[in-house]
N, C-alpha and C positions, 0 to 999 in steps of 0.2 A: 681473923681466924689464924690460929697457929697450926701449921702442918709439918709433916716430916716426909721427905723424899730421899730415903737413904739407900735406894737401889735403882739401878738403871730401869728396871721394869716399872717401878713406881713413877719415875720421871716420865717415861713414855706414856703410861696410862693417864697420868695427871694432865699432860699436854693434850692428849687426845680428848679428855673430858672438858678441859677449860676452853678448847677451841669452839665448843658449842655455845659458850657465853658470848653474847653480842656486845657487851660493854668491854671497857678496858679492865685489865687485871694486872697487878704488880706483885712481885715477890721480893721480900727484903730479908737480908741476912746482915746484921750489924749495920754498917753505914752504906752498904751496897743495895741498890734496888734495880731489878730488871723486869722486863715485860714477861709476865707469867705464861704467855703463849709462845715464847721463844725457847726451844729446847737448848740451844747453844747458850743463851743467857742464863738459864737455870744451871747448866753444868759449870758456869763460871762462879757460882756461889759455893759457900761452905756447906755441903750437904750432910755433914755429920751432925750438924746442929739443926734445931727446929727453925722453920722459916715463917715469916709473917705474910699471909695472903691478904691483899686489899682489893676488893671488887668495887668498881665504880658503877653502881647500879644494883638492881635486885637480881639475884641469880635464878629465881624461880624455884619451886619445890623440887623438881626432878634433879636439877643440877646441884642444889643444896644437899640432897640426899646422896648423890654420887661423891661429893666432896668430903662427906663424913668419913670415908674410908682412909683419907689422908690426914685427918685431924689428929692432934696429939691429945 
């Protein structure tokens, strides 16, 4: 899934949302990949560009609905 986290509030909201996901989640920007549950890791990425979110496992319908607000 491609997402955009171009404000501090979006990053904080995204991390708060993704912490409810029990599986692992990664965010990638170019050749860099970080743990999607790490706010410091996310801030190390190029946030002016879209990011690739990879979930290891099924997010469930409630989480999938919440993640839609960050999709591009």
